[in-house]
DOFI-812925 format. One record per residue: residue in three letters; y, z, x of N, C-alpha, C, O in turn; residue number from 1. Coordinates in nm, 4 decimals. Layout:
N
ala:Y:Z:X:Y:Z:X:Y:Z:X:Y:Z:X:NUM
...
//
This chain:
115
met:-13.1955:0.7814:0.4684:-13.0981:0.7111:0.4780:-12.9507:0.7975:0.4497:-12.8375:0.7686:0.4885:1
lys:-12.9884:0.8926:0.3824:-12.9205:0.9944:0.3111:-12.8463:1.0230:0.4567:-12.7313:0.9893:0.4847:2
asn:-12.9156:1.0750:0.5206:-12.8561:1.1345:0.6695:-12.7899:1.0718:0.7550:-12.7049:1.1242:0.8269:3
val:-12.8189:0.9622:0.7563:-12.7696:0.8571:0.8343:-12.6115:0.8427:0.7846:-12.5218:0.8301:0.8680:4
val:-12.5863:0.8455:0.6493:-12.4548:0.7975:0.6167:-12.4028:0.9293:0.5825:-12.3109:0.9262:0.5007:5
met:-12.4348:1.0330:0.6202:-12.3601:1.2107:0.6632:-12.3052:1.1861:0.7808:-12.1865:1.1977:0.8114:6
ile:-12.4156:1.1437:0.8620:-12.3992:1.1604:0.9838:-12.2667:1.0441:1.0674:-12.1846:1.0664:1.1563:7
val:-12.2970:0.9280:0.9922:-12.1635:0.8244:0.9932:-12.0492:0.9006:0.9585:-11.9589:0.9217:1.0395:8
phe:-12.0485:0.9511:0.8190:-11.8755:0.9997:0.7426:-11.8682:1.1287:0.8645:-11.7545:1.1548:0.9038:9
ala:-11.9513:1.1868:0.9081:-11.9193:1.3067:1.0457:-11.8436:1.2594:1.1129:-11.7274:1.2999:1.1151:10
val:-11.8992:1.1299:1.2103:-11.8506:1.1103:1.2969:-11.7164:1.0550:1.2350:-11.6174:1.1216:1.2653:11
leu:-11.6987:0.9658:1.1690:-11.5810:0.9174:1.1490:-11.4696:1.0162:1.1094:-11.3574:0.9732:1.1360:12
phe:-11.4735:1.1513:1.0460:-11.4159:1.2379:0.9960:-11.3727:1.3349:1.1276:-11.2810:1.4167:1.1199:13
val:-11.4504:1.3137:1.2457:-11.4090:1.3785:1.3408:-11.3234:1.2795:1.4447:-11.2527:1.3344:1.5293:14
gln:-11.3271:1.1899:1.4409:-11.2347:1.0792:1.5339:-11.0969:1.0812:1.4719:-10.9911:1.0890:1.5343:15
phe:-11.1162:1.0710:1.3043:-10.9871:1.0605:1.2323:-10.9344:1.2384:1.2792:-10.8497:1.2303:1.3682:16
ala:-10.9518:1.3238:1.2572:-10.9253:1.4639:1.3018:-10.8250:1.4923:1.4225:-10.7153:1.5455:1.4398:17
his:-10.9484:1.4104:1.5149:-10.9020:1.4066:1.6835:-10.7590:1.3251:1.7109:-10.6656:1.3719:1.7760:18
ala:-10.7617:1.1456:1.6249:-10.6542:1.0620:1.6236:-10.5085:1.1713:1.5676:-10.4030:1.1893:1.6283:19
gln:-10.5444:1.2195:1.4570:-10.4067:1.3121:1.3900:-10.3862:1.4073:1.4697:-10.2743:1.4568:1.4567:20
glu:-10.4745:1.4698:1.5766:-10.4188:1.6031:1.6238:-10.3410:1.5405:1.7975:-10.2573:1.6084:1.8569:21
lys:-10.3873:1.4176:1.8452:-10.3384:1.3510:1.9186:-10.2039:1.3192:1.8772:-10.1027:1.3615:1.9332:22
lys:-10.2063:1.2578:1.7961:-10.0250:1.2075:1.7235:-9.9491:1.2819:1.7507:-9.8485:1.2719:1.8209:23
ala:-10.0155:1.4107:1.6658:-9.8798:1.4898:1.6639:-9.8603:1.5879:1.7441:-9.7952:1.6886:1.7163:24
lys:-9.9316:1.5584:1.8791:-9.8904:1.6605:1.9837:-9.7223:1.6966:2.0235:-9.6309:1.6242:2.0630:25
tyr:-9.7292:1.8234:1.9970:-9.5976:1.9263:2.0504:-9.5700:2.0164:2.1745:-9.6370:2.1145:2.2067:26
glu:-9.4579:1.9661:2.2404:-9.4329:2.0072:2.3370:-9.3516:2.1141:2.3302:-9.2806:2.0860:2.2336:27
thr:-9.3019:2.2615:2.3873:-9.2238:2.3700:2.3905:-9.1739:2.3919:2.5229:-9.2418:2.4283:2.6189:28
val:-8.9987:2.3570:2.5221:-8.9140:2.3710:2.6190:-8.8265:2.4956:2.5936:-8.7925:2.5328:2.4812:29
val:-8.7883:2.5657:2.7277:-8.6911:2.6583:2.6754:-8.5844:2.6014:2.8204:-8.6144:2.5843:2.9386:30
ile:-8.4324:2.5812:2.7345:-8.3056:2.5060:2.7927:-8.2546:2.6386:2.7837:-8.2729:2.7278:2.7009:31
gln:-8.1660:2.6294:2.9191:-8.0426:2.7552:2.9396:-7.9345:2.6506:2.9008:-7.9272:2.5389:2.9519:32
thr:-7.8569:2.6954:2.8114:-7.6954:2.6609:2.7410:-7.5972:2.7415:2.7853:-7.6295:2.8579:2.8087:33
ser:-7.4970:2.7126:2.8010:-7.3683:2.7665:2.7806:-7.2924:2.7906:2.6592:-7.1709:2.7777:2.6442:34
ala:-7.4166:2.8430:2.5379:-7.3519:2.8894:2.4167:-7.3297:3.0310:2.4612:-7.3806:3.0886:2.5574:35
glu:-7.2353:3.0806:2.3636:-7.1014:3.1502:2.3357:-7.1620:3.2511:2.2302:-7.1865:3.3669:2.2640:36
cys:-7.1758:3.2247:2.1557:-7.1730:3.3153:1.9748:-7.2876:3.2149:1.8749:-7.3724:3.1281:1.8957:37
gly:-7.2239:3.2949:1.7475:-7.2836:3.2245:1.6292:-7.2614:3.0859:1.5974:-7.3529:3.0164:1.5533:38
asp:-7.1365:3.0382:1.6186:-7.0911:2.9336:1.5551:-7.1728:2.7795:1.6561:-7.2033:2.6691:1.6110:39
cys:-7.1871:2.8310:1.7957:-7.2830:2.7799:1.8881:-7.4173:2.7088:1.8141:-7.4680:2.6076:1.7657:40
glu:-7.4319:2.8754:1.8539:-7.5736:2.8579:1.7669:-7.6469:2.7626:1.6345:-7.7573:2.7093:1.6237:41
glu:-7.5387:2.7702:1.5521:-7.5327:2.7021:1.4422:-7.5119:2.5641:1.4773:-7.5872:2.4809:1.4266:42
arg:-7.4164:2.5250:1.5608:-7.3649:2.3865:1.6002:-7.5236:2.3030:1.6424:-7.5790:2.2130:1.5793:43
ile:-7.5667:2.3685:1.7667:-7.7313:2.2999:1.8417:-7.8298:2.3113:1.7335:-7.9095:2.2208:1.7087:44
thr:-7.8253:2.4116:1.6750:-7.9715:2.3935:1.5435:-7.9565:2.2924:1.4936:-8.0434:2.2062:1.4802:45
asn:-7.8345:2.2862:1.4552:-7.8413:2.2105:1.3212:-7.8131:2.0479:1.3913:-7.7918:1.9584:1.3095:46
met:-7.8132:2.0262:1.4797:-7.7978:1.8887:1.5535:-7.9472:1.8652:1.5950:-8.0113:1.7617:1.5770:47
leu:-7.9779:1.9480:1.6371:-8.1598:1.9344:1.6887:-8.2814:1.8921:1.5975:-8.3658:1.8027:1.6026:48
asn:-8.2479:2.0139:1.4972:-8.3323:2.0048:1.3626:-8.3366:1.8713:1.2744:-8.4242:1.8283:1.1993:49
tyr:-8.2059:1.8190:1.3116:-8.2303:1.7385:1.2156:-8.2145:1.5439:1.2916:-8.1718:1.4370:1.2479:50
thr:-8.2774:1.5920:1.4215:-8.3136:1.5060:1.4939:-8.4323:1.4287:1.5258:-8.5053:1.5235:1.5546:51
lys:-8.5056:1.3254:1.5418:-8.6591:1.2832:1.4943:-8.7095:1.3211:1.6241:-8.6466:1.3230:1.7299:52
gly:-8.8133:1.3469:1.6065:-8.9125:1.4124:1.6736:-8.8637:1.5554:1.7696:-8.9034:1.5764:1.8842:53
val:-8.7905:1.6247:1.7094:-8.7558:1.7682:1.6980:-8.8276:1.8188:1.5727:-8.8201:1.7717:1.4593:54
lys:-8.9032:1.9310:1.6180:-8.9906:1.9896:1.5110:-8.9091:2.1380:1.4770:-8.8882:2.1663:1.3590:55
phe:-8.8718:2.2154:1.5685:-8.7347:2.3150:1.5551:-8.7017:2.3598:1.6848:-8.7678:2.3493:1.7881:56
ser:-8.5337:2.4379:1.6568:-8.4777:2.4747:1.7851:-8.4651:2.5977:1.7332:-8.4916:2.6282:1.6170:57
glu:-8.4218:2.6751:1.8248:-8.4376:2.8272:1.8337:-8.3319:2.8925:1.9474:-8.3696:2.8921:2.0646:58
leu:-8.1986:2.9492:1.9138:-8.1460:2.9875:2.0153:-8.1012:3.1221:2.0429:-7.9930:3.1562:1.9951:59
asp:-8.1513:3.1838:2.0954:-8.1358:3.3359:2.1827:-7.9376:3.3401:2.2403:-7.8909:3.2889:2.3421:60
ile:-7.8759:3.4052:2.1506:-7.7654:3.3752:2.2201:-7.7874:3.4700:2.3421:-7.8281:3.4286:2.4506:61
glu:-7.7639:3.5724:2.3214:-7.7559:3.6761:2.3827:-7.8067:3.6090:2.5405:-7.7189:3.5987:2.6262:62
ser:-7.9596:3.5616:2.5767:-7.9874:3.5090:2.6912:-7.9285:3.3364:2.7125:-7.9225:3.2678:2.8146:63
lys:-7.8908:3.3057:2.5705:-7.8445:3.1738:2.6097:-7.9249:3.0521:2.6013:-7.8972:2.9323:2.6061:64
lys:-8.0544:3.1323:2.5845:-8.1689:3.0498:2.5886:-8.2236:2.9600:2.4780:-8.2541:3.0182:2.3740:65
leu:-8.2425:2.8165:2.4834:-8.2331:2.7510:2.3537:-8.4354:2.7211:2.3886:-8.4853:2.6896:2.4966:66
thr:-8.4937:2.7407:2.2820:-8.6388:2.7408:2.3053:-8.6472:2.5873:2.1645:-8.6075:2.5951:2.0482:67
val:-8.7061:2.4750:2.2278:-8.7107:2.3426:2.1498:-8.8449:2.3102:2.1280:-8.9053:2.2729:2.2286:68
lys:-8.9177:2.3152:2.0062:-9.0592:2.2251:2.0225:-9.0178:2.1319:1.9535:-8.9442:2.1479:1.8562:69
phe:-9.0758:1.9794:2.0108:-9.0355:1.8290:2.0174:-9.2137:1.7819:2.0014:-9.3144:1.8503:1.9831:70
gln:-9.1920:1.6321:2.0184:-9.2970:1.5206:2.0142:-9.2608:1.4423:2.1063:-9.2008:1.3401:2.0729:71
pro:-9.2873:1.4687:2.2497:-9.2774:1.3720:2.3436:-9.2604:1.2025:2.2965:-9.1791:1.1171:2.3319:72
ala:-9.3664:1.1986:2.2091:-9.3917:1.0809:2.1635:-9.2643:0.9798:2.1020:-9.2502:0.8575:2.0993:73
lys:-9.1842:1.0891:2.0569:-9.0869:1.0729:2.0135:-8.9388:1.0558:2.0394:-8.8596:0.9694:2.0017:74
ile:-8.9224:1.1812:2.1273:-8.8422:1.2127:2.2050:-8.8535:1.2601:2.3332:-8.9367:1.3493:2.3498:75
ser:-8.7783:1.2155:2.4460:-8.7742:1.2948:2.5655:-8.6947:1.4444:2.5542:-8.6155:1.4791:2.4665:76
leu:-8.7361:1.5119:2.6574:-8.6645:1.6048:2.7130:-8.5113:1.6043:2.7623:-8.4247:1.6861:2.7314:77
glu:-8.5000:1.5022:2.8391:-8.4003:1.4225:2.9014:-8.3493:1.4101:2.8077:-8.2495:1.4816:2.7985:78
thr:-8.3760:1.3289:2.6976:-8.2599:1.3124:2.5646:-8.2254:1.3882:2.4922:-8.1233:1.3695:2.4260:79
ile:-8.3020:1.5022:2.4809:-8.2747:1.6472:2.4114:-8.1298:1.7316:2.5028:-8.0325:1.7860:2.4508:80
lys:-8.1534:1.7203:2.6132:-8.0748:1.7564:2.7131:-7.9179:1.6589:2.6705:-7.8112:1.7104:2.6368:81
gln:-7.9404:1.5381:2.6821:-7.8006:1.4658:2.6908:-7.7521:1.5054:2.5537:-7.6342:1.5354:2.5352:82
lys:-7.8575:1.5058:2.4407:-7.7971:1.5612:2.2968:-7.6739:1.6966:2.3696:-7.5515:1.6854:2.3617:83
leu:-7.7330:1.7926:2.4234:-7.6799:1.8870:2.4232:-7.5274:1.8886:2.4604:-7.4398:1.9570:2.4074:84
val:-7.5094:1.7618:2.6043:-7.4492:1.7685:2.6630:-7.3387:1.7265:2.6444:-7.2329:1.7708:2.6892:85
glu:-7.3676:1.5826:2.5345:-7.2803:1.5171:2.4288:-7.2221:1.6358:2.3505:-7.1033:1.6269:2.3194:86
leu:-7.2775:1.7251:2.3214:-7.1863:1.8107:2.2323:-7.1131:1.9294:2.2566:-7.0560:2.0001:2.1736:87
gly:-7.1228:1.9479:2.4138:-7.0364:1.9984:2.4903:-7.1111:2.0994:2.5514:-7.0278:2.1755:2.6006:88
tyr:-7.2271:2.1422:2.5752:-7.3217:2.2489:2.6422:-7.3661:2.2318:2.7499:-7.4192:2.1210:2.7568:89
asp:-7.3716:2.2904:2.8449:-7.4868:2.2596:2.9817:-7.6023:2.2867:2.9272:-7.6279:2.3602:2.8319:90
ala:-7.6937:2.2017:3.0152:-7.8481:2.1850:2.9331:-7.9346:2.2523:3.0573:-8.0417:2.2232:3.0040:91
asp:-7.9634:2.2983:3.1422:-8.0456:2.3012:3.2848:-7.9494:2.2939:3.3783:-7.8515:2.3679:3.3689:92
glu:-7.9576:2.2346:3.4469:-7.8760:2.1644:3.5820:-7.7620:2.0747:3.5079:-7.6454:2.0724:3.5472:93
met:-7.8105:2.0004:3.3948:-7.6900:1.8955:3.2952:-7.5733:1.9845:3.2612:-7.5762:2.0838:3.1886:94
lys:-7.4410:1.9188:3.3432:-7.3224:1.9751:3.3013:-7.2652:1.9493:3.1537:-7.3051:1.8408:3.1114:95
ala:-7.1921:2.0106:3.0734:-7.1517:1.9929:2.9764:-7.0248:1.8225:2.9873:-6.9670:1.7830:3.0886:96
asn:-7.0209:1.7708:2.8708:-6.9425:1.6220:2.8721:-6.8062:1.7375:2.8732:-6.8248:1.8415:2.8101:97
pro:-6.6665:1.7182:2.9467:-6.5656:1.7848:2.9495:-6.4948:1.7700:2.8243:-6.4475:1.8629:2.7587:98
glu:-6.4909:1.6539:2.7973:-6.4028:1.6199:2.6930:-6.4433:1.6765:2.5469:-6.3669:1.7100:2.4563:99
ala:-6.6419:1.6784:2.5503:-6.7283:1.7233:2.4458:-6.6363:1.8897:2.4579:-6.5531:1.9138:2.3704:100
gln:-6.6559:1.9713:2.5463:-6.6286:2.0569:2.5474:-6.4781:2.1392:2.5288:-6.4579:2.2605:2.5244:101
gln:-6.4065:2.0549:2.5220:-6.2843:2.0773:2.5024:-6.2770:2.0531:2.3463:-6.1918:2.1141:2.2818:102
lys:-6.3155:2.0145:2.3186:-6.3064:1.9618:2.1085:-6.3961:2.1052:2.0786:-6.3408:2.1472:1.9770:103
leu:-6.4607:2.1631:2.0988:-6.5495:2.3134:2.0799:-6.4389:2.3788:2.0375:-6.3314:2.3248:2.0635:104
pro:-6.4380:2.4986:1.9691:-6.3692:2.6057:1.8772:-6.3662:2.7164:2.0556:-6.4558:2.7492:2.1334:105
ser:-6.2270:2.7386:2.0533:-6.2328:2.8411:2.1535:-6.3329:2.9465:2.1741:-6.3513:2.9595:2.2952:106
cys:-6.3955:3.0165:2.1141:-6.4867:3.1029:2.1022:-6.6420:3.0325:2.1846:-6.7256:3.0937:2.2511:107
cys:-6.6373:2.8925:2.1504:-6.7466:2.8482:2.1811:-6.7505:2.7631:2.3350:-6.8498:2.7161:2.3906:108
gln:-6.6450:2.7620:2.3693:-6.6059:2.7289:2.5257:-6.6700:2.8658:2.6289:-6.6885:2.9863:2.6119:109
pro:-6.6893:2.7676:2.7403:-6.7379:2.8885:2.8325:-6.6180:3.0253:2.8702:-6.5124:3.0165:2.9327:110
gly:-6.6694:3.1244:2.8183:-6.6053:3.2060:2.8732:-6.5421:3.2568:2.7120:-6.5114:3.3760:2.7122:111
gly:-6.5280:3.2131:2.6302:-6.4682:3.2537:2.5020:-6.4734:3.3499:2.4197:-6.3905:3.3890:2.3376:112
met:-6.5957:3.3936:2.4509:-6.6345:3.5180:2.3760:-6.5568:3.6705:2.4615:-6.5090:3.7744:2.4159:113
lys:-6.5707:3.6307:2.5679:-6.4609:3.7173:2.6701:-6.3235:3.7387:2.6241:-6.2746:3.8481:2.6521:114
his:-6.2553:3.6589:2.5619:-6.1325:3.6407:2.5864:-6.0475:3.7646:2.4695:-5.9247:3.7733:2.4676:115
//
């Protein structure tokens, strides 16, 4: 009887662990942005890191590539890209909202660091 109880607990534990693992599935993507400087990095990562479903985001200024780890069950890649566009930055094939882009500091606008 003791062995049967142990087996039942083991099966339940494995099922629970598998359900938790499935629930917390993350996906990592790299998005090409139009970010120019450290201000851009701070603006983008602060916005995304406080977005539900995003585990973390990190921007490499030199390559303008944004790495985002997120839960597809809570937020879509399309929504993440749309948030970047609304903030004033390109996100892969999606172009920045021109009005939002104009509101960015001059150093954050396209070519801003070259002036």
